PDB file of N, CA, C, O and CB in Angstrom:
ATOM      1  N   MET A   1       1.402  -8.262   0.624  1.00  0.00           N
ATOM      2  CA  MET A   1       2.099  -7.348  -0.816  1.00  0.00           C
ATOM      3  C   MET A   1       0.786  -7.473  -0.960  1.00  0.00           C
ATOM      4  O   MET A   1       0.152  -8.411  -0.477  1.00  0.00           O
ATOM      5  CB  MET A   1       3.386  -7.920  -2.204  1.00  0.00           C
ATOM      6  N   ALA A   2       0.205  -6.391  -1.739  1.00  0.00           N
ATOM      7  CA  ALA A   2      -1.416  -6.048  -2.588  1.00  0.00           C
ATOM      8  C   ALA A   2      -1.118  -6.112  -3.890  1.00  0.00           C
ATOM      9  O   ALA A   2      -0.372  -5.136  -3.972  1.00  0.00           O
ATOM     10  CB  ALA A   2      -2.206  -4.442  -2.366  1.00  0.00           C
ATOM     11  N   THR A   3      -1.204  -6.870  -5.690  1.00  0.00           N
ATOM     12  CA  THR A   3      -0.876  -5.744  -6.358  1.00  0.00           C
ATOM     13  C   THR A   3      -2.074  -5.280  -7.374  1.00  0.00           C
ATOM     14  O   THR A   3      -3.154  -5.858  -7.491  1.00  0.00           O
ATOM     15  CB  THR A   3       0.445  -6.016  -7.062  1.00  0.00           C
ATOM     16  N   ASN A   4      -1.776  -4.461  -7.873  1.00  0.00           N
ATOM     17  CA  ASN A   4      -3.059  -4.247  -8.489  1.00  0.00           C
ATOM     18  C   ASN A   4      -4.251  -4.925  -8.320  1.00  0.00           C
ATOM     19  O   ASN A   4      -4.698  -5.585  -9.258  1.00  0.00           O
ATOM     20  CB  ASN A   4      -2.921  -4.313  -9.586  1.00  0.00           C
ATOM     21  N   VAL A   5      -5.195  -4.822  -6.600  1.00  0.00           N
ATOM     22  CA  VAL A   5      -5.578  -4.579  -6.640  1.00  0.00           C
ATOM     23  C   VAL A   5      -6.136  -3.452  -5.914  1.00  0.00           C
ATOM     24  O   VAL A   5      -6.796  -2.786  -6.712  1.00  0.00           O
ATOM     25  CB  VAL A   5      -5.623  -5.225  -6.882  1.00  0.00           C
ATOM     26  N   LEU A   6      -6.153  -3.086  -5.068  1.00  0.00           N
ATOM     27  CA  LEU A   6      -6.659  -1.703  -4.286  1.00  0.00           C
ATOM     28  C   LEU A   6      -7.041  -0.869  -5.208  1.00  0.00           C
ATOM     29  O   LEU A   6      -8.116  -0.351  -4.907  1.00  0.00           O
ATOM     30  CB  LEU A   6      -5.618  -0.922  -3.404  1.00  0.00           C
ATOM     31  N   PHE A   7      -6.488  -0.410  -6.515  1.00  0.00           N
ATOM     32  CA  PHE A   7      -7.115   0.119  -7.502  1.00  0.00           C
ATOM     33  C   PHE A   7      -7.895   0.495  -7.886  1.00  0.00           C
ATOM     34  O   PHE A   7      -8.031   1.509  -8.572  1.00  0.00           O
ATOM     35  CB  PHE A   7      -7.148  -0.093  -7.957  1.00  0.00           C
ATOM     36  N   TYR A   8      -9.290  -0.938  -7.198  1.00  0.00           N
ATOM     37  CA  TYR A   8     -10.428  -1.200  -7.264  1.00  0.00           C
ATOM     38  C   TYR A   8     -11.141  -0.372  -6.849  1.00  0.00           C
ATOM     39  O   TYR A   8     -11.983   0.425  -7.263  1.00  0.00           O
ATOM     40  CB  TYR A   8     -10.657  -2.099  -6.869  1.00  0.00           C
ATOM     41  N   TYR A   9     -10.546  -0.760  -5.683  1.00  0.00           N
ATOM     42  CA  TYR A   9     -11.251   0.296  -4.581  1.00  0.00           C
ATOM     43  C   TYR A   9     -11.623   1.042  -4.835  1.00  0.00           C
ATOM     44  O   TYR A   9     -11.155   1.489  -5.882  1.00  0.00           O
ATOM     45  CB  TYR A   9     -10.814   0.835  -3.739  1.00  0.00           C
ATOM     46  N   ASP A  10     -13.011   2.053  -4.031  1.00  0.00           N
ATOM     47  CA  ASP A  10     -13.370   3.395  -3.461  1.00  0.00           C
ATOM     48  C   ASP A  10     -12.539   3.634  -2.242  1.00  0.00           C
ATOM     49  O   ASP A  10     -12.118   2.572  -1.782  1.00  0.00           O
ATOM     50  CB  ASP A  10     -14.897   3.497  -3.097  1.00  0.00           C
ATOM     51  N   VAL A  11     -12.301   4.319  -1.812  1.00  0.00           N
ATOM     52  CA  VAL A  11     -11.321   5.934  -0.299  1.00  0.00           C
ATOM     53  C   VAL A  11     -11.953   4.156   0.645  1.00  0.00           C
ATOM     54  O   VAL A  11     -11.488   3.275   1.368  1.00  0.00           O
ATOM     55  CB  VAL A  11     -12.878   8.909   0.470  1.00  0.00           C
ATOM     56  N   PHE A  12     -13.655   4.657  -0.238  1.00  0.00           N
ATOM     57  CA  PHE A  12     -13.970   3.460   1.943  1.00  0.00           C
ATOM     58  C   PHE A  12     -13.734   2.202   1.952  1.00  0.00           C
ATOM     59  O   PHE A  12     -13.756   1.653   3.053  1.00  0.00           O
ATOM     60  CB  PHE A  12     -15.870   3.158   2.780  1.00  0.00           C
ATOM     61  N   GLU A  13     -13.581   1.774   1.319  1.00  0.00           N
ATOM     62  CA  GLU A  13     -12.925   0.074   0.814  1.00  0.00           C
ATOM     63  C   GLU A  13     -11.638   0.100   0.822  1.00  0.00           C
ATOM     64  O   GLU A  13     -10.931  -0.860   1.130  1.00  0.00           O
ATOM     65  CB  GLU A  13     -13.250  -0.524  -0.763  1.00  0.00           C
ATOM     66  N   GLN A  14     -11.347   0.912   0.571  1.00  0.00           N
ATOM     67  CA  GLN A  14      -9.454   1.169   0.635  1.00  0.00           C
ATOM     68  C   GLN A  14      -9.581   1.093   2.588  1.00  0.00           C
ATOM     69  O   GLN A  14      -9.188   0.300   3.443  1.00  0.00           O
ATOM     70  CB  GLN A  14      -8.606   3.516  -0.320  1.00  0.00           C
ATOM     71  N   ALA A  15     -10.140   2.039   2.594  1.00  0.00           N
ATOM     72  CA  ALA A  15      -9.913   1.758   4.588  1.00  0.00           C
ATOM     73  C   ALA A  15     -10.358   0.803   5.367  1.00  0.00           C
ATOM     74  O   ALA A  15     -10.003   0.708   6.542  1.00  0.00           O
ATOM     75  CB  ALA A  15     -10.527   2.735   5.497  1.00  0.00           C
ATOM     76  N   LEU A  16     -11.101   0.074   4.851  1.00  0.00           N
ATOM     77  CA  LEU A  16     -11.499  -1.277   5.338  1.00  0.00           C
ATOM     78  C   LEU A  16     -10.761  -2.352   4.964  1.00  0.00           C
ATOM     79  O   LEU A  16     -10.313  -3.070   5.859  1.00  0.00           O
ATOM     80  CB  LEU A  16     -12.723  -1.585   4.987  1.00  0.00           C
ATOM     81  N   ALA A  17     -10.477  -2.691   3.492  1.00  0.00           N
ATOM     82  CA  ALA A  17      -8.887  -3.201   3.364  1.00  0.00           C
ATOM     83  C   ALA A  17      -7.639  -3.174   3.861  1.00  0.00           C
ATOM     84  O   ALA A  17      -6.840  -4.109   3.886  1.00  0.00           O
ATOM     85  CB  ALA A  17      -8.512  -2.951   2.625  1.00  0.00           C
ATOM     86  N   ALA A  18      -7.423  -1.556   4.445  1.00  0.00           N
ATOM     87  CA  ALA A  18      -5.646  -1.479   5.368  1.00  0.00           C
ATOM     88  C   ALA A  18      -6.183  -2.099   6.830  1.00  0.00           C
ATOM     89  O   ALA A  18      -5.342  -2.686   7.510  1.00  0.00           O
ATOM     90  CB  ALA A  18      -4.745   0.702   5.720  1.00  0.00           C
ATOM     91  N   ALA A  19      -7.625  -1.984   7.365  1.00  0.00           N
ATOM     92  CA  ALA A  19      -8.084  -2.073   8.085  1.00  0.00           C
ATOM     93  C   ALA A  19      -7.752  -3.468   8.518  1.00  0.00           C
ATOM     94  O   ALA A  19      -7.082  -3.909   9.452  1.00  0.00           O
ATOM     95  CB  ALA A  19      -9.087  -1.624   7.870  1.00  0.00           C
ATOM     96  N   ASN A  20      -8.298  -3.913   7.740  1.00  0.00           N
ATOM     97  CA  ASN A  20      -8.021  -5.967   7.678  1.00  0.00           C
ATOM     98  C   ASN A  20      -6.656  -6.164   7.438  1.00  0.00           C
ATOM     99  O   ASN A  20      -6.227  -7.070   8.152  1.00  0.00           O
ATOM    100  CB  ASN A  20      -8.882  -7.017   6.169  1.00  0.00           C
ATOM    101  N   VAL A  21      -5.614  -5.552   6.545  1.00  0.00           N
ATOM    102  CA  VAL A  21      -4.847  -5.967   6.718  1.00  0.00           C
ATOM    103  C   VAL A  21      -3.859  -5.593   8.301  1.00  0.00           C
ATOM    104  O   VAL A  21      -3.182  -6.338   9.008  1.00  0.00           O
ATOM    105  CB  VAL A  21      -4.525  -5.797   5.554  1.00  0.00           C
ATOM    106  N   ALA A  22      -4.056  -4.670   8.365  1.00  0.00           N
ATOM    107  CA  ALA A  22      -3.515  -3.801   9.521  1.00  0.00           C
ATOM    108  C   ALA A  22      -4.238  -5.076  10.783  1.00  0.00           C
ATOM    109  O   ALA A  22      -4.750  -4.233  11.519  1.00  0.00           O
ATOM    110  CB  ALA A  22      -4.316  -1.734   9.532  1.00  0.00           C
ATOM    111  N   ALA A  23      -4.502  -6.090  11.292  1.00  0.00           N
ATOM    112  CA  ALA A  23      -5.639  -7.163  11.791  1.00  0.00           C
ATOM    113  C   ALA A  23      -4.386  -7.605  11.797  1.00  0.00           C
ATOM    114  O   ALA A  23      -3.729  -7.508  12.834  1.00  0.00           O
ATOM    115  CB  ALA A  23      -7.086  -7.901  10.995  1.00  0.00           C
ATOM    116  N   MET A  24      -3.837  -8.167  10.641  1.00  0.00           N
ATOM    117  CA  MET A  24      -2.917  -9.697  10.271  1.00  0.00           C
ATOM    118  C   MET A  24      -1.558  -9.081  10.523  1.00  0.00           C
ATOM    119  O   MET A  24      -0.676  -9.939  10.537  1.00  0.00           O
ATOM    120  CB  MET A  24      -3.039 -10.472   8.383  1.00  0.00           C
ATOM    121  N   LEU A  25      -1.036  -7.575  10.769  1.00  0.00           N
ATOM    122  CA  LEU A  25       0.132  -7.414  11.365  1.00  0.00           C
ATOM    123  C   LEU A  25      -0.179  -7.366  12.495  1.00  0.00           C
ATOM    124  O   LEU A  25      -1.199  -7.177  13.156  1.00  0.00           O
ATOM    125  CB  LEU A  25       0.874  -6.471  11.031  1.00  0.00           C
ATOM    126  N   LYS A  26       1.788  -7.744  12.782  1.00  0.00           N
ATOM    127  CA  LYS A  26       2.168  -7.039  14.285  1.00  0.00           C
ATOM    128  C   LYS A  26       2.378  -6.590  14.126  1.00  0.00           C
ATOM    129  O   LYS A  26       2.848  -6.461  12.996  1.00  0.00           O
ATOM    130  CB  LYS A  26       2.728  -7.101  15.212  1.00  0.00           C
ATOM    131  N   PRO A  27       2.357  -5.581  15.074  1.00  0.00           N
ATOM    132  CA  PRO A  27       2.777  -4.056  15.437  1.00  0.00           C
ATOM    133  C   PRO A  27       4.186  -3.517  14.396  1.00  0.00           C
ATOM    134  O   PRO A  27       5.050  -4.385  14.276  1.00  0.00           O
ATOM    135  CB  PRO A  27       3.295  -4.035  17.327  1.00  0.00           C
ATOM    136  N   GLY A  28       4.361  -2.659  13.923  1.00  0.00           N
ATOM    137  CA  GLY A  28       5.983  -2.591  12.341  1.00  0.00           C
ATOM    138  C   GLY A  28       5.750  -3.111  11.953  1.00  0.00           C
ATOM    139  O   GLY A  28       6.725  -3.430  11.273  1.00  0.00           O
ATOM    140  N   GLY A  29       4.287  -4.238  11.494  1.00  0.00           N
ATOM    141  CA  GLY A  29       4.566  -4.760   9.938  1.00  0.00           C
ATOM    142  C   GLY A  29       3.985  -4.160   8.818  1.00  0.00           C
ATOM    143  O   GLY A  29       2.893  -3.597   8.897  1.00  0.00           O
ATOM    144  N   PHE A  30       4.683  -4.242   7.689  1.00  0.00           N
ATOM    145  CA  PHE A  30       4.804  -3.513   6.102  1.00  0.00           C
ATOM    146  C   PHE A  30       3.483  -3.770   5.539  1.00  0.00           C
ATOM    147  O   PHE A  30       2.748  -4.185   6.435  1.00  0.00           O
ATOM    148  CB  PHE A  30       6.064  -4.222   4.962  1.00  0.00           C
ATOM    149  N   LEU A  31       2.750  -3.673   4.164  1.00  0.00           N
ATOM    150  CA  LEU A  31       2.040  -3.854   3.633  1.00  0.00           C
ATOM    151  C   LEU A  31       2.715  -3.029   2.610  1.00  0.00           C
ATOM    152  O   LEU A  31       2.695  -1.799   2.662  1.00  0.00           O
ATOM    153  CB  LEU A  31       0.907  -3.771   4.154  1.00  0.00           C
ATOM    154  N   LEU A  32       3.515  -3.921   1.370  1.00  0.00           N
ATOM    155  CA  LEU A  32       3.610  -4.048   0.368  1.00  0.00           C
ATOM    156  C   LEU A  32       2.561  -2.869  -1.087  1.00  0.00           C
ATOM    157  O   LEU A  32       1.523  -3.532  -1.102  1.00  0.00           O
ATOM    158  CB  LEU A  32       3.435  -5.451   0.599  1.00  0.00           C
ATOM    159  N   SER A  33       2.432  -2.284  -1.609  1.00  0.00           N
ATOM    160  CA  SER A  33       1.266  -1.916  -2.645  1.00  0.00           C
ATOM    161  C   SER A  33       1.783  -1.363  -4.001  1.00  0.00           C
ATOM    162  O   SER A  33       2.833  -0.720  -3.987  1.00  0.00           O
ATOM    163  CB  SER A  33       0.281  -0.774  -2.014  1.00  0.00           C
ATOM    164  N   ASN A  34       1.291  -1.512  -4.875  1.00  0.00           N
ATOM    165  CA  ASN A  34       1.566  -0.275  -6.526  1.00  0.00           C
ATOM    166  C   ASN A  34       0.227   0.251  -6.148  1.00  0.00           C
ATOM    167  O   ASN A  34      -0.098   1.286  -6.729  1.00  0.00           O
ATOM    168  CB  ASN A  34       1.668  -1.083  -8.716  1.00  0.00           C
ATOM    169  N   ASP A  35      -0.381  -0.109  -5.532  1.00  0.00           N
ATOM    170  CA  ASP A  35      -0.881   1.033  -5.685  1.00  0.00           C
ATOM    171  C   ASP A  35      -0.946   2.020  -4.118  1.00  0.00           C
ATOM    172  O   ASP A  35      -0.655   1.563  -3.013  1.00  0.00           O
ATOM    173  CB  ASP A  35      -2.262   0.685  -6.375  1.00  0.00           C
ATOM    174  N   LYS A  36      -1.367   3.338  -4.377  1.00  0.00           N
ATOM    175  CA  LYS A  36      -1.082   4.608  -3.453  1.00  0.00           C
ATOM    176  C   LYS A  36      -2.630   4.086  -2.410  1.00  0.00           C
ATOM    177  O   LYS A  36      -3.607   3.339  -2.462  1.00  0.00           O
ATOM    178  CB  LYS A  36      -1.137   6.617  -4.552  1.00  0.00           C
ATOM    179  N   LEU A  37      -1.921   5.157  -1.469  1.00  0.00           N
ATOM    180  CA  LEU A  37      -3.850   4.309   0.111  1.00  0.00           C
ATOM    181  C   LEU A  37      -3.356   5.827  -0.086  1.00  0.00           C
ATOM    182  O   LEU A  37      -2.377   6.362  -0.606  1.00  0.00           O
ATOM    183  CB  LEU A  37      -3.911   2.773   2.578  1.00  0.00           C
ATOM    184  N   VAL A  38      -5.030   6.450   0.882  1.00  0.00           N
ATOM    185  CA  VAL A  38      -4.634   7.466   0.921  1.00  0.00           C
ATOM    186  C   VAL A  38      -4.278   7.437   2.880  1.00  0.00           C
ATOM    187  O   VAL A  38      -4.737   6.493   3.522  1.00  0.00           O
ATOM    188  CB  VAL A  38      -5.763   8.503   0.101  1.00  0.00           C
ATOM    189  N   ASP A  39      -3.554   8.413   3.520  1.00  0.00           N
ATOM    190  CA  ASP A  39      -3.568   7.857   4.940  1.00  0.00           C
ATOM    191  C   ASP A  39      -4.722   9.232   5.672  1.00  0.00           C
ATOM    192  O   ASP A  39      -4.971  10.426   5.842  1.00  0.00           O
ATOM    193  CB  ASP A  39      -1.576   7.747   5.737  1.00  0.00           C
ATOM    194  N   ARG A  40      -4.885   8.570   5.763  1.00  0.00           N
ATOM    195  CA  ARG A  40      -6.768   8.810   7.113  1.00  0.00           C
ATOM    196  C   ARG A  40      -6.001   8.864   9.095  1.00  0.00           C
ATOM    197  O   ARG A  40      -5.353   8.182   9.889  1.00  0.00           O
ATOM    198  CB  ARG A  40      -8.487   6.139   6.975  1.00  0.00           C
ATOM    199  N   PRO A  41      -6.662  10.127   8.969  1.00  0.00           N
ATOM    200  CA  PRO A  41      -6.288  10.150  10.660  1.00  0.00           C
ATOM    201  C   PRO A  41      -6.415   9.381  11.500  1.00  0.00           C
ATOM    202  O   PRO A  41      -7.619   9.486  11.733  1.00  0.00           O
ATOM    203  CB  PRO A  41      -6.775  10.887  11.332  1.00  0.00           C
ATOM    204  N   GLY A  42      -5.932   8.438  12.348  1.00  0.00           N
ATOM    205  CA  GLY A  42      -6.266   7.996  13.059  1.00  0.00           C
ATOM    206  C   GLY A  42      -6.443   6.336  12.566  1.00  0.00           C
ATOM    207  O   GLY A  42      -6.808   5.320  13.157  1.00  0.00           O
ATOM    208  N   GLY A  43      -6.076   6.573  11.444  1.00  0.00           N
ATOM    209  CA  GLY A  43      -6.052   5.129  10.710  1.00  0.00           C
ATOM    210  C   GLY A  43      -4.149   4.512  11.280  1.00  0.00           C
ATOM    211  O   GLY A  43      -3.217   5.266  11.561  1.00  0.00           O
ATOM    212  N   VAL A  44      -4.125   2.731  11.286  1.00  0.00           N
ATOM    213  CA  VAL A  44      -3.238   2.301  11.876  1.00  0.00           C
ATOM    214  C   VAL A  44      -1.879   1.751  10.543  1.00  0.00           C
ATOM    215  O   VAL A  44      -0.890   1.020  10.605  1.00  0.00           O
ATOM    216  CB  VAL A  44      -3.993   1.198  12.874  1.00  0.00           C
ATOM    217  N   MET A  45      -2.605   2.666   9.314  1.00  0.00           N
ATOM    218  CA  MET A  45      -0.746   1.822   8.529  1.00  0.00           C
ATOM    219  C   MET A  45      -1.230   3.531   7.865  1.00  0.00           C
ATOM    220  O   MET A  45      -2.223   4.205   7.591  1.00  0.00           O
ATOM    221  CB  MET A  45      -0.537  -0.521   6.828  1.00  0.00           C
ATOM    222  N   LYS A  46       0.447   3.582   7.871  1.00  0.00           N
ATOM    223  CA  LYS A  46       0.386   5.291   7.720  1.00  0.00           C
ATOM    224  C   LYS A  46       1.510   5.045   6.464  1.00  0.00           C
ATOM    225  O   LYS A  46       1.747   3.842   6.568  1.00  0.00           O
ATOM    226  CB  LYS A  46       1.016   6.537   9.424  1.00  0.00           C
ATOM    227  N   SER A  47       2.437   5.634   5.177  1.00  0.00           N
ATOM    228  CA  SER A  47       2.685   5.970   4.593  1.00  0.00           C
ATOM    229  C   SER A  47       3.979   5.844   5.186  1.00  0.00           C
ATOM    230  O   SER A  47       4.396   6.593   6.070  1.00  0.00           O
ATOM    231  CB  SER A  47       2.053   6.756   4.212  1.00  0.00           C
ATOM    232  N   ALA A  48       4.875   4.482   4.476  1.00  0.00           N
ATOM    233  CA  ALA A  48       7.062   4.419   4.747  1.00  0.00           C
ATOM    234  C   ALA A  48       7.600   5.073   4.128  1.00  0.00           C
ATOM    235  O   ALA A  48       8.729   5.498   4.372  1.00  0.00           O
ATOM    236  CB  ALA A  48       8.094   3.156   4.383  1.00  0.00           C
ATOM    237  N   GLY A  49       6.826   5.364   3.010  1.00  0.00           N
ATOM    238  CA  GLY A  49       8.049   5.303   1.532  1.00  0.00           C
ATOM    239  C   GLY A  49       7.610   4.547   0.756  1.00  0.00           C
ATOM    240  O   GLY A  49       6.644   3.830   1.015  1.00  0.00           O
ATOM    241  N   SER A  50       8.389   4.549  -0.653  1.00  0.00           N
ATOM    242  CA  SER A  50       7.700   3.598  -1.625  1.00  0.00           C
ATOM    243  C   SER A  50       9.417   3.555  -2.620  1.00  0.00           C
ATOM    244  O   SER A  50      10.346   4.216  -2.157  1.00  0.00           O
ATOM    245  CB  SER A  50       5.854   4.452  -2.607  1.00  0.00           C
ATOM    246  N   THR A  51       9.596   2.871  -3.720  1.00  0.00           N
ATOM    247  CA  THR A  51      10.346   2.411  -4.441  1.00  0.00           C
ATOM    248  C   THR A  51       9.778   1.903  -5.882  1.00  0.00           C
ATOM    249  O   THR A  51       8.868   1.182  -6.293  1.00  0.00           O
ATOM    250  CB  THR A  51      10.907   1.554  -3.697  1.00  0.00           C
ATOM    251  N   MET A  52      10.881   2.726  -6.431  1.00  0.00           N
ATOM    252  CA  MET A  52      10.057   2.718  -8.167  1.00  0.00           C
ATOM    253  C   MET A  52      11.232   1.466  -8.296  1.00  0.00           C
ATOM    254  O   MET A  52      12.310   1.268  -7.737  1.00  0.00           O
ATOM    255  CB  MET A  52      10.218   4.640  -9.690  1.00  0.00           C
ATOM    256  N   VAL A  53      10.349   0.654  -9.449  1.00  0.00           N
ATOM    257  CA  VAL A  53      10.484  -0.885  -9.398  1.00  0.00           C
ATOM    258  C   VAL A  53      11.014  -0.994 -10.817  1.00  0.00           C
ATOM    259  O   VAL A  53      10.219  -0.374 -11.523  1.00  0.00           O
ATOM    260  CB  VAL A  53       8.999  -1.828  -9.067  1.00  0.00           C
ATOM    261  N   TRP A  54      12.274  -1.643 -11.770  1.00  0.00           N
ATOM    262  CA  TRP A  54      12.016  -0.934 -12.990  1.00  0.00           C
ATOM    263  C   TRP A  54      11.686  -3.120 -13.698  1.00  0.00           C
ATOM    264  O   TRP A  54      12.031  -4.152 -13.123  1.00  0.00           O
ATOM    265  CB  TRP A  54      13.895   0.524 -13.765  1.00  0.00           C
ATOM    266  N   TYR A  55      11.286  -3.030 -14.421  1.00  0.00           N
ATOM    267  CA  TYR A  55      10.861  -5.018 -14.391  1.00  0.00           C
ATOM    268  C   TYR A  55      11.828  -4.627 -16.034  1.00  0.00           C
ATOM    269  O   TYR A  55      11.870  -5.738 -16.561  1.00  0.00           O
ATOM    270  CB  TYR A  55       8.201  -5.969 -14.509  1.00  0.00           C
ATOM    271  N   THR A  56      12.585  -3.600 -17.029  1.00  0.00           N
ATOM    272  CA  THR A  56      13.101  -3.582 -17.671  1.00  0.00           C
ATOM    273  C   THR A  56      14.162  -2.454 -18.666  1.00  0.00           C
ATOM    274  O   THR A  56      14.281  -1.493 -17.906  1.00  0.00           O
ATOM    275  CB  THR A  56      12.409  -4.084 -17.825  1.00  0.00           C
ATOM    276  N   ASP A  57      14.958  -2.123 -19.950  1.00  0.00           N
ATOM    277  CA  ASP A  57      14.999  -1.016 -19.215  1.00  0.00           C
ATOM    278  C   ASP A  57      14.136  -0.284 -20.292  1.00  0.00           C
ATOM    279  O   ASP A  57      14.655   0.356 -21.207  1.00  0.00           O
ATOM    280  CB  ASP A  57      16.498  -0.438 -18.789  1.00  0.00           C
ATOM    281  N   GLN A  58      12.695  -0.425 -20.117  1.00  0.00           N
ATOM    282  CA  GLN A  58      11.997   0.242 -21.247  1.00  0.00           C
ATOM    283  C   GLN A  58      10.981   1.462 -20.557  1.00  0.00           C
ATOM    284  O   GLN A  58      10.384   1.126 -19.534  1.00  0.00           O
ATOM    285  CB  GLN A  58      11.079  -0.989 -22.159  1.00  0.00           C
ATOM    286  N   PRO A  59      10.774   2.788 -21.049  1.00  0.00           N
ATOM    287  CA  PRO A  59      10.292   3.267 -20.806  1.00  0.00           C
ATOM    288  C   PRO A  59       8.795   2.782 -20.185  1.00  0.00           C
ATOM    289  O   PRO A  59       8.025   2.081 -20.842  1.00  0.00           O
ATOM    290  CB  PRO A  59      10.587   3.839 -21.559  1.00  0.00           C
ATOM    291  N   LYS A  60       8.436   3.374 -18.504  1.00  0.00           N
ATOM    292  CA  LYS A  60       7.099   3.577 -17.965  1.00  0.00           C
ATOM    293  C   LYS A  60       7.195   1.467 -17.780  1.00  0.00           C
ATOM    294  O   LYS A  60       6.244   0.952 -17.193  1.00  0.00           O
ATOM    295  CB  LYS A  60       5.603   4.660 -19.392  1.00  0.00           C
ATOM    296  N   ALA A  61       8.169   0.659 -18.230  1.00  0.00           N
ATOM    297  CA  ALA A  61       7.716  -0.494 -18.016  1.00  0.00           C
ATOM    298  C   ALA A  61       8.323  -1.354 -16.527  1.00  0.00           C
ATOM    299  O   ALA A  61       8.731  -2.508 -16.392  1.00  0.00           O
ATOM    300  CB  ALA A  61       8.023  -1.153 -19.334  1.00  0.00           C
ATOM    301  N   GLY A  62       8.127   0.079 -15.272  1.00  0.00           N
ATOM    302  CA  GLY A  62       7.805   0.170 -13.969  1.00  0.00           C
ATOM    303  C   GLY A  62       6.721   0.241 -13.537  1.00  0.00           C
ATOM    304  O   GLY A  62       5.655   0.188 -14.150  1.00  0.00           O
ATOM    305  N   ASP A  63       6.994   0.420 -11.994  1.00  0.00           N
ATOM    306  CA  ASP A  63       6.242   0.488 -10.733  1.00  0.00           C
ATOM    307  C   ASP A  63       6.250   1.036  -9.983  1.00  0.00           C
ATOM    308  O   ASP A  63       7.406   0.725  -9.695  1.00  0.00           O
ATOM    309  CB  ASP A  63       6.184  -0.103 -10.183  1.00  0.00           C
ATOM    310  N   SER A  64       5.929   1.867  -9.048  1.00  0.00           N
ATOM    311  CA  SER A  64       5.814   2.435  -7.908  1.00  0.00           C
ATOM    312  C   SER A  64       5.918   1.654  -6.805  1.00  0.00           C
ATOM    313  O   SER A  64       5.288   0.878  -7.523  1.00  0.00           O
ATOM    314  CB  SER A  64       4.809   3.037  -7.876  1.00  0.00           C
ATOM    315  N   VAL A  65       6.111   0.965  -5.580  1.00  0.00           N
ATOM    316  CA  VAL A  65       5.822   0.269  -4.704  1.00  0.00           C
ATOM    317  C   VAL A  65       5.763   0.606  -3.379  1.00  0.00           C
ATOM    318  O   VAL A  65       6.698   0.364  -2.616  1.00  0.00           O
ATOM    319  CB  VAL A  65       6.399  -0.500  -4.841  1.00  0.00           C
ATOM    320  N   ASN A  66       4.416   1.317  -2.921  1.00  0.00           N
ATOM    321  CA  ASN A  66       4.349   1.759  -1.737  1.00  0.00           C
ATOM    322  C   ASN A  66       5.020   1.363  -0.813  1.00  0.00           C
ATOM    323  O   ASN A  66       5.965   0.780  -1.345  1.00  0.00           O
ATOM    324  CB  ASN A  66       3.438   1.726  -1.407  1.00  0.00           C
ATOM    325  N   TRP A  67       5.146   1.303   0.448  1.00  0.00           N
ATOM    326  CA  TRP A  67       5.399   0.894   1.317  1.00  0.00           C
ATOM    327  C   TRP A  67       4.475   1.573   2.486  1.00  0.00           C
ATOM    328  O   TRP A  67       4.599   2.795   2.565  1.00  0.00           O
ATOM    329  CB  TRP A  67       6.664   0.934   1.298  1.00  0.00           C
ATOM    330  N   TYR A  68       3.477   0.897   3.496  1.00  0.00           N
ATOM    331  CA  TYR A  68       2.769   0.924   4.929  1.00  0.00           C
ATOM    332  C   TYR A  68       3.309   0.437   5.616  1.00  0.00           C
ATOM    333  O   TYR A  68       4.242  -0.301   5.299  1.00  0.00           O
ATOM    334  CB  TYR A  68       1.658   0.468   5.179  1.00  0.00           C
ATOM    335  N   ARG A  69       2.957   0.642   6.784  1.00  0.00           N
ATOM    336  CA  ARG A  69       3.163   0.257   8.742  1.00  0.00           C
ATOM    337  C   ARG A  69       2.332   0.997   9.475  1.00  0.00           C
ATOM    338  O   ARG A  69       1.760   2.071   9.661  1.00  0.00           O
ATOM    339  CB  ARG A  69       4.738   0.675   9.555  1.00  0.00           C
ATOM    340  N   LYS A  70       2.708  -0.952  10.054  1.00  0.00           N
ATOM    341  CA  LYS A  70       0.890  -0.391  10.631  1.00  0.00           C
ATOM    342  C   LYS A  70       1.633  -0.031  12.097  1.00  0.00           C
ATOM    343  O   LYS A  70       2.579  -0.770  12.371  1.00  0.00           O
ATOM    344  CB  LYS A  70      -0.903  -2.070  10.791  1.00  0.00           C
ATOM    345  N   GLN A  71       1.255   1.194  13.224  1.00  0.00           N
ATOM    346  CA  GLN A  71       1.649   1.604  13.861  1.00  0.00           C
ATOM    347  C   GLN A  71       1.144   0.598  15.012  1.00  0.00           C
ATOM    348  O   GLN A  71       1.473   0.786  16.184  1.00  0.00           O
ATOM    349  CB  GLN A  71       1.496   2.833  13.710  1.00  0.00           C
TER     350      GLN A  71
END
C-alpha cells in the first residue's frame, strides 16, 4: 500500500516505483494507492479498479483508492 507517496514522483519515477513494487509481488498481487498511476504499455502493473473511501460524513473527507494488479 502506498499512501500520499507516488504523488511526489514524476511519470518516469512512478514507472520505476511500480516496477520495483511489481518485483516484490507474486503474479496477481495488488498494489493499493490513493495516487493514480499512468498505465504504461508493456508495464506489468495494470489498473484493476478503484474504490472511494470516506473517513467521515464531511464533504471531500475521503480518498479514491486505486488498485493495480501485477500481470
